[in-house]
mmCIF file as gemmi writes it, N, C-alpha and C atoms, coordinates in Angstrom:
data_model
loop_
_atom_site.group_PDB
_atom_site.id
_atom_site.type_symbol
_atom_site.label_atom_id
_atom_site.label_alt_id
_atom_site.label_comp_id
_atom_site.label_asym_id
_atom_site.label_entity_id
_atom_site.label_seq_id
_atom_site.pdbx_PDB_ins_code
_atom_site.Cartn_x
_atom_site.Cartn_y
_atom_site.Cartn_z
_atom_site.occupancy
_atom_site.B_iso_or_equiv
_atom_site.pdbx_formal_charge
_atom_site.auth_seq_id
_atom_site.auth_asym_id
_atom_site.pdbx_PDB_model_num
ATOM 1 N N . UNK Axp A 1 ? 22.961 9.124 35.097 1 0 ? 1 A 1
ATOM 2 C CA . UNK Axp A 1 ? 22.255 10.294 34.75 1 0 ? 1 A 1
ATOM 3 C C . UNK Axp A 1 ? 21.678 10.955 36.139 1 0 ? 1 A 1
ATOM 4 N N . UNK Axp A 2 ? 21.895 11.981 36.404 1 0 ? 2 A 1
ATOM 5 C CA . UNK Axp A 2 ? 21.111 12.711 37.554 1 0 ? 2 A 1
ATOM 6 C C . UNK Axp A 2 ? 19.661 12.749 37.556 1 0 ? 2 A 1
ATOM 7 N N . UNK Axp A 3 ? 19.061 12.513 38.585 1 0 ? 3 A 1
ATOM 8 C CA . UNK Axp A 3 ? 17.9 12.587 38.973 1 0 ? 3 A 1
ATOM 9 C C . UNK Axp A 3 ? 17.407 13.915 39.747 1 0 ? 3 A 1
ATOM 10 N N . UNK Axp A 4 ? 16.418 14.679 39.358 1 0 ? 4 A 1
ATOM 11 C CA . UNK Axp A 4 ? 16.038 15.961 39.982 1 0 ? 4 A 1
ATOM 12 C C . UNK Axp A 4 ? 14.552 15.77 40.229 1 0 ? 4 A 1
ATOM 13 N N . UNK Axp A 5 ? 14.162 16.079 41.623 1 0 ? 5 A 1
ATOM 14 C CA . UNK Axp A 5 ? 12.759 16.081 41.937 1 0 ? 5 A 1
ATOM 15 C C . UNK Axp A 5 ? 11.933 17.36 41.189 1 0 ? 5 A 1
ATOM 16 N N . UNK Axp A 6 ? 10.731 17.161 40.914 1 0 ? 6 A 1
ATOM 17 C CA . UNK Axp A 6 ? 9.944 18.192 40.035 1 0 ? 6 A 1
ATOM 18 C C . UNK Axp A 6 ? 9.814 19.481 40.991 1 0 ? 6 A 1
ATOM 19 N N . UNK Axp A 7 ? 9.884 19.535 42.254 1 0 ? 7 A 1
ATOM 20 C CA . UNK Axp A 7 ? 10.012 20.673 43.004 1 0 ? 7 A 1
ATOM 21 C C . UNK Axp A 7 ? 11.374 21.341 42.624 1 0 ? 7 A 1
ATOM 22 N N . UNK Axp A 8 ? 12.4 20.735 42.956 1 0 ? 8 A 1
ATOM 23 C CA . UNK Axp A 8 ? 13.419 21.264 42.66 1 0 ? 8 A 1
ATOM 24 C C . UNK Axp A 8 ? 13.633 21.843 41.144 1 0 ? 8 A 1
ATOM 25 N N . UNK Axp A 9 ? 13.473 20.967 40.328 1 0 ? 9 A 1
ATOM 26 C CA . UNK Axp A 9 ? 13.458 21.286 38.982 1 0 ? 9 A 1
ATOM 27 C C . UNK Axp A 9 ? 12.585 22.571 38.775 1 0 ? 9 A 1
ATOM 28 N N . UNK Axp A 10 ? 11.449 22.932 39.086 1 0 ? 10 A 1
ATOM 29 C CA . UNK Axp A 10 ? 10.551 23.987 38.899 1 0 ? 10 A 1
ATOM 30 C C . UNK Axp A 10 ? 11.543 25.27 39.598 1 0 ? 10 A 1
ATOM 31 N N . UNK Axp A 11 ? 12.354 24.911 40.651 1 0 ? 11 A 1
ATOM 32 C CA . UNK Axp A 11 ? 12.8 26.044 41.377 1 0 ? 11 A 1
ATOM 33 C C . UNK Axp A 11 ? 14.049 26.541 40.619 1 0 ? 11 A 1
ATOM 34 N N . UNK Axp A 12 ? 14.688 25.47 39.774 1 0 ? 12 A 1
ATOM 35 C CA . UNK Axp A 12 ? 16.009 25.94 39.323 1 0 ? 12 A 1
ATOM 36 C C . UNK Axp A 12 ? 15.901 25.501 37.859 1 0 ? 12 A 1
ATOM 37 N N . UNK Axp A 13 ? 14.906 25.617 37.078 1 0 ? 13 A 1
ATOM 38 C CA . UNK Axp A 13 ? 14.964 25.335 35.716 1 0 ? 13 A 1
ATOM 39 C C . UNK Axp A 13 ? 15.626 25.905 34.686 1 0 ? 13 A 1
ATOM 40 N N . UNK Axp A 14 ? 15.975 27.22 34.984 1 0 ? 14 A 1
ATOM 41 C CA . UNK Axp A 14 ? 16.85 27.744 34.063 1 0 ? 14 A 1
ATOM 42 C C . UNK Axp A 14 ? 18.352 27.283 34.147 1 0 ? 14 A 1
ATOM 43 N N . UNK Axp A 15 ? 18.699 27.091 35.284 1 0 ? 15 A 1
ATOM 44 C CA . UNK Axp A 15 ? 20.126 26.499 35.407 1 0 ? 15 A 1
ATOM 45 C C . UNK Axp A 15 ? 20.042 25.044 35.009 1 0 ? 15 A 1
ATOM 46 N N . UNK Axp A 16 ? 19.217 24.308 35.382 1 0 ? 16 A 1
ATOM 47 C CA . UNK Axp A 16 ? 19.145 22.9 34.676 1 0 ? 16 A 1
ATOM 48 C C . UNK Axp A 16 ? 18.932 22.881 33.275 1 0 ? 16 A 1
ATOM 49 N N . UNK Axp A 17 ? 18.577 23.627 32.784 1 0 ? 17 A 1
ATOM 50 C CA . UNK Axp A 17 ? 18.257 23.783 31.061 1 0 ? 17 A 1
ATOM 51 C C . UNK Axp A 17 ? 19.747 24.011 30.591 1 0 ? 17 A 1
ATOM 52 N N . UNK Axp A 18 ? 20.381 25.172 31.116 1 0 ? 18 A 1
ATOM 53 C CA . UNK Axp A 18 ? 21.711 25.439 30.614 1 0 ? 18 A 1
ATOM 54 C C . UNK Axp A 18 ? 22.694 24.374 30.815 1 0 ? 18 A 1
ATOM 55 N N . UNK Axp A 19 ? 22.481 23.524 31.921 1 0 ? 19 A 1
ATOM 56 C CA . UNK Axp A 19 ? 23.471 22.641 32.163 1 0 ? 19 A 1
ATOM 57 C C . UNK Axp A 19 ? 23.047 21.286 31.149 1 0 ? 19 A 1
ATOM 58 N N . UNK Axp A 20 ? 21.971 20.891 30.958 1 0 ? 20 A 1
ATOM 59 C CA . UNK Axp A 20 ? 21.508 20.067 29.798 1 0 ? 20 A 1
ATOM 60 C C . UNK Axp A 20 ? 21.982 20.449 28.525 1 0 ? 20 A 1
ATOM 61 N N . UNK Axp A 21 ? 21.9 21.712 28.263 1 0 ? 21 A 1
ATOM 62 C CA . UNK Axp A 21 ? 22.444 22.142 26.871 1 0 ? 21 A 1
ATOM 63 C C . UNK Axp A 21 ? 23.868 22.118 26.714 1 0 ? 21 A 1
ATOM 64 N N . UNK Axp A 22 ? 24.641 22.032 27.844 1 0 ? 22 A 1
ATOM 65 C CA . UNK Axp A 22 ? 26.034 21.988 27.608 1 0 ? 22 A 1
ATOM 66 C C . UNK Axp A 22 ? 26.366 20.301 27.823 1 0 ? 22 A 1
ATOM 67 N N . UNK Axp A 23 ? 25.45 19.482 27.55 1 0 ? 23 A 1
ATOM 68 C CA . UNK Axp A 23 ? 25.661 18.096 27.406 1 0 ? 23 A 1
ATOM 69 C C . UNK Axp A 23 ? 25.571 17.3 29.016 1 0 ? 23 A 1
ATOM 70 N N . UNK Axp A 24 ? 24.964 17.94 29.876 1 0 ? 24 A 1
ATOM 71 C CA . UNK Axp A 24 ? 24.652 17.389 31.111 1 0 ? 24 A 1
ATOM 72 C C . UNK Axp A 24 ? 23.151 17.183 31.475 1 0 ? 24 A 1
ATOM 73 N N . UNK Axp A 25 ? 22.526 15.965 30.645 1 0 ? 25 A 1
ATOM 74 C CA . UNK Axp A 25 ? 21.197 15.608 30.685 1 0 ? 25 A 1
ATOM 75 C C . UNK Axp A 25 ? 20.77 15.241 31.942 1 0 ? 25 A 1
ATOM 76 N N . UNK Axp A 26 ? 19.63 15.199 32.624 1 0 ? 26 A 1
ATOM 77 C CA . UNK Axp A 26 ? 18.668 14.777 33.767 1 0 ? 26 A 1
ATOM 78 C C . UNK Axp A 26 ? 17.381 14.237 33.378 1 0 ? 26 A 1
ATOM 79 N N . UNK Axp A 27 ? 17.026 13.654 34.613 1 0 ? 27 A 1
ATOM 80 C CA . UNK Axp A 27 ? 15.807 13.018 34.551 1 0 ? 27 A 1
ATOM 81 C C . UNK Axp A 27 ? 14.881 13.821 35.643 1 0 ? 27 A 1
ATOM 82 N N . UNK Axp A 28 ? 13.716 14.218 35.427 1 0 ? 28 A 1
ATOM 83 C CA . UNK Axp A 28 ? 12.803 14.928 36.431 1 0 ? 28 A 1
ATOM 84 C C . UNK Axp A 28 ? 12.035 13.72 36.939 1 0 ? 28 A 1
ATOM 85 N N . UNK Axp A 29 ? 11.854 13.745 38.382 1 0 ? 29 A 1
ATOM 86 C CA . UNK Axp A 29 ? 11.075 12.481 38.865 1 0 ? 29 A 1
ATOM 87 C C . UNK Axp A 29 ? 9.996 13.137 39.707 1 0 ? 29 A 1
ATOM 88 N N . UNK Axp A 30 ? 9.004 12.43 39.974 1 0 ? 30 A 1
ATOM 89 C CA . UNK Axp A 30 ? 7.858 12.89 40.775 1 0 ? 30 A 1
ATOM 90 C C . UNK Axp A 30 ? 7.852 11.905 41.905 1 0 ? 30 A 1
ATOM 91 N N . UNK Axp A 31 ? 7.793 12.136 43.079 1 0 ? 31 A 1
ATOM 92 C CA . UNK Axp A 31 ? 7.822 10.937 44.095 1 0 ? 31 A 1
ATOM 93 C C . UNK Axp A 31 ? 8.629 9.955 44.147 1 0 ? 31 A 1
ATOM 94 N N . UNK Axp A 32 ? 9.92 10.273 43.596 1 0 ? 32 A 1
ATOM 95 C CA . UNK Axp A 32 ? 10.903 9.116 43.185 1 0 ? 32 A 1
ATOM 96 C C . UNK Axp A 32 ? 10.869 8.212 42.035 1 0 ? 32 A 1
ATOM 97 N N . UNK Axp A 33 ? 9.723 8.678 41.066 1 0 ? 33 A 1
ATOM 98 C CA . UNK Axp A 33 ? 9.5 8.03 39.974 1 0 ? 33 A 1
ATOM 99 C C . UNK Axp A 33 ? 9.807 8.779 38.937 1 0 ? 33 A 1
ATOM 100 N N . UNK Axp A 34 ? 10.843 8.277 37.946 1 0 ? 34 A 1
ATOM 101 C CA . UNK Axp A 34 ? 11.264 8.869 36.662 1 0 ? 34 A 1
ATOM 102 C C . UNK Axp A 34 ? 9.999 9.326 35.882 1 0 ? 34 A 1
ATOM 103 N N . UNK Axp A 35 ? 10.186 10.467 35.447 1 0 ? 35 A 1
ATOM 104 C CA . UNK Axp A 35 ? 8.786 11.126 34.783 1 0 ? 35 A 1
ATOM 105 C C . UNK Axp A 35 ? 9.604 11.496 33.326 1 0 ? 35 A 1
ATOM 106 N N . UNK Axp A 36 ? 10.434 12.274 33.299 1 0 ? 36 A 1
ATOM 107 C CA . UNK Axp A 36 ? 10.966 12.525 31.851 1 0 ? 36 A 1
ATOM 108 C C . UNK Axp A 36 ? 12.524 12.941 31.785 1 0 ? 36 A 1
ATOM 109 N N . UNK Axp A 37 ? 13.025 12.92 30.701 1 0 ? 37 A 1
ATOM 110 C CA . UNK Axp A 37 ? 14.448 12.962 30.527 1 0 ? 37 A 1
ATOM 111 C C . UNK Axp A 37 ? 14.734 14.47 29.758 1 0 ? 37 A 1
ATOM 112 N N . UNK Axp A 38 ? 15.62 15.085 30.399 1 0 ? 38 A 1
ATOM 113 C CA . UNK Axp A 38 ? 15.934 16.241 29.415 1 0 ? 38 A 1
ATOM 114 C C . UNK Axp A 38 ? 17.323 16.276 28.875 1 0 ? 38 A 1
ATOM 115 N N . UNK Axp A 39 ? 17.428 16.434 27.638 1 0 ? 39 A 1
ATOM 116 C CA . UNK Axp A 39 ? 18.674 16.125 27.022 1 0 ? 39 A 1
ATOM 117 C C . UNK Axp A 39 ? 18.819 17.48 25.787 1 0 ? 39 A 1
ATOM 118 N N . UNK Axp A 40 ? 19.937 17.673 25.57 1 0 ? 40 A 1
ATOM 119 C CA . UNK Axp A 40 ? 20.066 18.843 24.424 1 0 ? 40 A 1
ATOM 120 C C . UNK Axp A 40 ? 19.555 18.461 23.216 1 0 ? 40 A 1
ATOM 121 N N . UNK Axp A 41 ? 18.878 19.372 22.393 1 0 ? 41 A 1
ATOM 122 C CA . UNK Axp A 41 ? 18.303 18.892 21.219 1 0 ? 41 A 1
ATOM 123 C C . UNK Axp A 41 ? 19.594 18.323 20.201 1 0 ? 41 A 1
ATOM 124 N N . UNK Axp A 42 ? 20.711 18.776 20.119 1 0 ? 42 A 1
ATOM 125 C CA . UNK Axp A 42 ? 21.519 18.081 19.094 1 0 ? 42 A 1
ATOM 126 C C . UNK Axp A 42 ? 21.955 16.682 19.629 1 0 ? 42 A 1
ATOM 127 N N . UNK Axp A 43 ? 21.444 15.966 20.79 1 0 ? 43 A 1
ATOM 128 C CA . UNK Axp A 43 ? 21.78 14.772 21.146 1 0 ? 43 A 1
ATOM 129 C C . UNK Axp A 43 ? 21.169 13.913 20.065 1 0 ? 43 A 1
ATOM 130 N N . UNK Axp A 44 ? 20.143 13.944 19.541 1 0 ? 44 A 1
ATOM 131 C CA . UNK Axp A 44 ? 19.658 13.02 18.514 1 0 ? 44 A 1
ATOM 132 C C . UNK Axp A 44 ? 20.262 13.191 17.244 1 0 ? 44 A 1
ATOM 133 N N . UNK Axp A 45 ? 21.122 14.2 16.962 1 0 ? 45 A 1
ATOM 134 C CA . UNK Axp A 45 ? 21.758 14.365 15.635 1 0 ? 45 A 1
ATOM 135 C C . UNK Axp A 45 ? 23 13.445 15.719 1 0 ? 45 A 1
ATOM 136 N N . UNK Axp A 46 ? 23.653 13.086 16.817 1 0 ? 46 A 1
ATOM 137 C CA . UNK Axp A 46 ? 24.848 12.224 16.81 1 0 ? 46 A 1
ATOM 138 C C . UNK Axp A 46 ? 24.263 10.683 16.279 1 0 ? 46 A 1
ATOM 139 N N . UNK Axp A 47 ? 22.913 10.47 16.315 1 0 ? 47 A 1
ATOM 140 C CA . UNK Axp A 47 ? 22.724 9.206 15.964 1 0 ? 47 A 1
ATOM 141 C C . UNK Axp A 47 ? 22.293 9.122 14.487 1 0 ? 47 A 1
ATOM 142 N N . UNK Axp A 48 ? 22.96 9.749 13.449 1 0 ? 48 A 1
ATOM 143 C CA . UNK Axp A 48 ? 22.731 9.77 12.181 1 0 ? 48 A 1
ATOM 144 C C . UNK Axp A 48 ? 22.459 8.432 11.55 1 0 ? 48 A 1
ATOM 145 N N . UNK Axp A 49 ? 21.638 8.477 10.548 1 0 ? 49 A 1
ATOM 146 C CA . UNK Axp A 49 ? 21.548 7.07 9.876 1 0 ? 49 A 1
ATOM 147 C C . UNK Axp A 49 ? 23.03 6.816 8.784 1 0 ? 49 A 1
ATOM 148 N N . UNK Axp A 50 ? 23.484 5.747 8.684 1 0 ? 50 A 1
ATOM 149 C CA . UNK Axp A 50 ? 24.57 5.681 7.7 1 0 ? 50 A 1
ATOM 150 C C . UNK Axp A 50 ? 24.106 6.046 6.365 1 0 ? 50 A 1
ATOM 151 N N . UNK Axp A 51 ? 24.987 6.494 5.619 1 0 ? 51 A 1
ATOM 152 C CA . UNK Axp A 51 ? 24.945 7.074 4.553 1 0 ? 51 A 1
ATOM 153 C C . UNK Axp A 51 ? 24.62 5.911 3.355 1 0 ? 51 A 1
ATOM 154 N N . UNK Axp A 52 ? 23.498 6.024 2.378 1 0 ? 52 A 1
ATOM 155 C CA . UNK Axp A 52 ? 22.977 5.13 1.796 1 0 ? 52 A 1
ATOM 156 C C . UNK Axp A 52 ? 24.002 4.798 0.762 1 0 ? 52 A 1
ATOM 157 N N . UNK Axp A 53 ? 24.357 3.429 0.542 1 0 ? 53 A 1
ATOM 158 C CA . UNK Axp A 53 ? 25.342 2.907 -0.207 1 0 ? 53 A 1
ATOM 159 C C . UNK Axp A 53 ? 26.678 2.625 0.311 1 0 ? 53 A 1
ATOM 160 N N . UNK Axp A 54 ? 26.739 3.015 1.804 1 0 ? 54 A 1
ATOM 161 C CA . UNK Axp A 54 ? 28.265 3.033 2.34 1 0 ? 54 A 1
ATOM 162 C C . UNK Axp A 54 ? 28.856 1.575 2.426 1 0 ? 54 A 1
ATOM 163 N N . UNK Axp A 55 ? 28.062 0.433 2.315 1 0 ? 55 A 1
ATOM 164 C CA . UNK Axp A 55 ? 28.646 -0.84 1.99 1 0 ? 55 A 1
ATOM 165 C C . UNK Axp A 55 ? 28.734 -1.485 0.566 1 0 ? 55 A 1
ATOM 166 N N . UNK Axp A 56 ? 28.678 -0.478 -0.244 1 0 ? 56 A 1
ATOM 167 C CA . UNK Axp A 56 ? 28.803 -1.055 -1.521 1 0 ? 56 A 1
ATOM 168 C C . UNK Axp A 56 ? 30.012 -1.41 -1.963 1 0 ? 56 A 1
ATOM 169 N N . UNK Axp A 57 ? 30.157 -2.725 -2.62 1 0 ? 57 A 1
ATOM 170 C CA . UNK Axp A 57 ? 31.22 -3.501 -2.78 1 0 ? 57 A 1
ATOM 171 C C . UNK Axp A 57 ? 31.781 -4.36 -1.656 1 0 ? 57 A 1
ATOM 172 N N . UNK Axp A 58 ? 31.035 -4.088 -0.424 1 0 ? 58 A 1
ATOM 173 C CA . UNK Axp A 58 ? 31.633 -5.098 0.89 1 0 ? 58 A 1
ATOM 174 C C . UNK Axp A 58 ? 30.441 -6.003 0.889 1 0 ? 58 A 1
ATOM 175 N N . UNK Axp A 59 ? 29.198 -6.175 0.307 1 0 ? 59 A 1
ATOM 176 C CA . UNK Axp A 59 ? 28.294 -6.977 0.784 1 0 ? 59 A 1
ATOM 177 C C . UNK Axp A 59 ? 28.069 -7.82 -0.568 1 0 ? 59 A 1
ATOM 178 N N . UNK Axp A 60 ? 27.724 -8.984 -0.481 1 0 ? 60 A 1
ATOM 179 C CA . UNK Axp A 60 ? 27.31 -9.794 -1.824 1 0 ? 60 A 1
ATOM 180 C C . UNK Axp A 60 ? 26.015 -10.675 -1.61 1 0 ? 60 A 1
ATOM 181 N N . UNK Axp A 61 ? 25.206 -10.234 -2.54 1 0 ? 61 A 1
ATOM 182 C CA . UNK Axp A 61 ? 23.9 -11.133 -2.174 1 0 ? 61 A 1
ATOM 183 C C . UNK Axp A 61 ? 23.92 -12.271 -3.301 1 0 ? 61 A 1
ATOM 184 N N . UNK Axp A 62 ? 23.635 -13.624 -2.744 1 0 ? 62 A 1
ATOM 185 C CA . UNK Axp A 62 ? 23.685 -14.58 -3.601 1 0 ? 62 A 1
ATOM 186 C C . UNK Axp A 62 ? 22.762 -14.535 -4.823 1 0 ? 62 A 1
ATOM 187 N N . UNK Axp A 63 ? 23.189 -15.19 -5.886 1 0 ? 63 A 1
ATOM 188 C CA . UNK Axp A 63 ? 22.235 -15.123 -7.288 1 0 ? 63 A 1
ATOM 189 C C . UNK Axp A 63 ? 21.02 -15.6 -6.822 1 0 ? 63 A 1
ATOM 190 N N . UNK Axp A 64 ? 20.933 -16.864 -6.011 1 0 ? 64 A 1
ATOM 191 C CA . UNK Axp A 64 ? 19.708 -17.504 -5.839 1 0 ? 64 A 1
ATOM 192 C C . UNK Axp A 64 ? 18.91 -16.97 -4.458 1 0 ? 64 A 1
ATOM 193 N N . UNK Axp A 65 ? 19.219 -15.92 -4.23 1 0 ? 65 A 1
ATOM 194 C CA . UNK Axp A 65 ? 18.436 -15.309 -2.805 1 0 ? 65 A 1
ATOM 195 C C . UNK Axp A 65 ? 16.994 -14.953 -3.002 1 0 ? 65 A 1
ATOM 196 N N . UNK Axp A 66 ? 16.256 -14.455 -4.185 1 0 ? 66 A 1
ATOM 197 C CA . UNK Axp A 66 ? 15.01 -14.368 -4.146 1 0 ? 66 A 1
ATOM 198 C C . UNK Axp A 66 ? 14.238 -15.561 -4.286 1 0 ? 66 A 1
ATOM 199 N N . UNK Axp A 67 ? 14.491 -16.78 -4.81 1 0 ? 67 A 1
ATOM 200 C CA . UNK Axp A 67 ? 13.825 -17.857 -4.808 1 0 ? 67 A 1
ATOM 201 C C . UNK Axp A 67 ? 14.074 -18.784 -3.615 1 0 ? 67 A 1
ATOM 202 N N . UNK Axp A 68 ? 14.753 -18.31 -2.744 1 0 ? 68 A 1
ATOM 203 C CA . UNK Axp A 68 ? 14.796 -19.012 -1.417 1 0 ? 68 A 1
ATOM 204 C C . UNK Axp A 68 ? 13.5 -19.239 -0.805 1 0 ? 68 A 1
ATOM 205 N N . UNK Axp A 69 ? 13.111 -20.258 -0.245 1 0 ? 69 A 1
ATOM 206 C CA . UNK Axp A 69 ? 11.857 -20.473 0.677 1 0 ? 69 A 1
ATOM 207 C C . UNK Axp A 69 ? 10.799 -19.883 -0.133 1 0 ? 69 A 1
ATOM 208 N N . UNK Axp A 70 ? 10.72 -19.893 -1.422 1 0 ? 70 A 1
ATOM 209 C CA . UNK Axp A 70 ? 9.689 -19.153 -2.29 1 0 ? 70 A 1
ATOM 210 C C . UNK Axp A 70 ? 8.394 -19.855 -2.095 1 0 ? 70 A 1
ATOM 211 N N . UNK Axp A 71 ? 8.262 -21.246 -2.141 1 0 ? 71 A 1
ATOM 212 C CA . UNK Axp A 71 ? 7.331 -22.268 -1.723 1 0 ? 71 A 1
ATOM 213 C C . UNK Axp A 71 ? 6.584 -21.858 -0.386 1 0 ? 71 A 1
ATOM 214 N N . UNK Axp A 72 ? 7.526 -21.891 0.589 1 0 ? 72 A 1
ATOM 215 C CA . UNK Axp A 72 ? 7.062 -21.604 1.899 1 0 ? 72 A 1
ATOM 216 C C . UNK Axp A 72 ? 6.528 -20.289 2.21 1 0 ? 72 A 1
ATOM 217 N N . UNK Axp A 73 ? 6.87 -19.264 1.523 1 0 ? 73 A 1
ATOM 218 C CA . UNK Axp A 73 ? 6.576 -17.98 1.76 1 0 ? 73 A 1
ATOM 219 C C . UNK Axp A 73 ? 5.232 -17.965 0.924 1 0 ? 73 A 1
ATOM 220 N N . UNK Axp A 74 ? 5.058 -18.314 -0.217 1 0 ? 74 A 1
ATOM 221 C CA . UNK Axp A 74 ? 3.644 -18.556 -0.991 1 0 ? 74 A 1
ATOM 222 C C . UNK Axp A 74 ? 2.704 -19.167 -0.126 1 0 ? 74 A 1
ATOM 223 N N . UNK Axp A 75 ? 2.896 -20.119 0.591 1 0 ? 75 A 1
ATOM 224 C CA . UNK Axp A 75 ? 1.886 -20.765 1.48 1 0 ? 75 A 1
ATOM 225 C C . UNK Axp A 75 ? 1.354 -20.122 2.786 1 0 ? 75 A 1
ATOM 226 N N . UNK Axp A 76 ? 2.356 -19.078 3.114 1 0 ? 76 A 1
ATOM 227 C CA . UNK Axp A 76 ? 2.226 -18.241 4.372 1 0 ? 76 A 1
ATOM 228 C C . UNK Axp A 76 ? 1.085 -17.211 3.92 1 0 ? 76 A 1
ATOM 229 N N . UNK Axp A 77 ? 1.308 -16.803 2.62 1 0 ? 77 A 1
ATOM 230 C CA . UNK Axp A 77 ? 0.426 -15.698 2.122 1 0 ? 77 A 1
ATOM 231 C C . UNK Axp A 77 ? -0.849 -16.267 1.373 1 0 ? 77 A 1
ATOM 232 N N . UNK Axp A 78 ? -1.049 -17.831 1.327 1 0 ? 78 A 1
ATOM 233 C CA . UNK Axp A 78 ? -2.219 -18.064 1.045 1 0 ? 78 A 1
ATOM 234 C C . UNK Axp A 78 ? -2.066 -18.626 -0.479 1 0 ? 78 A 1
ATOM 235 N N . UNK Axp A 79 ? -0.639 -18.578 -0.985 1 0 ? 79 A 1
ATOM 236 C CA . UNK Axp A 79 ? -0.539 -19.128 -2.309 1 0 ? 79 A 1
ATOM 237 C C . UNK Axp A 79 ? -0.472 -20.465 -2.459 1 0 ? 79 A 1
ATOM 238 N N . UNK Axp A 80 ? -0.483 -20.982 -3.667 1 0 ? 80 A 1
ATOM 239 C CA . UNK Axp A 80 ? -0.373 -22.409 -4.003 1 0 ? 80 A 1
ATOM 240 C C . UNK Axp A 80 ? 0.937 -23.009 -3.528 1 0 ? 80 A 1
């Protein structure tokens, strides 16, 4: 990812924002230290959560799943 100094970013902000919107993100630095990342807004949309129930029929939970380590868990939470 390209790094742009703050002074240069101020001078060329419109062009840099247009480039980021087209999918060319960049990092703004101050004295060589990364400060912020500029990415297009739809970049987060690409990381959608899986559809609820998408693994239905592919995953099996054992019948004895709930009682596994029941005594140990009760002890951790102050139970008998």
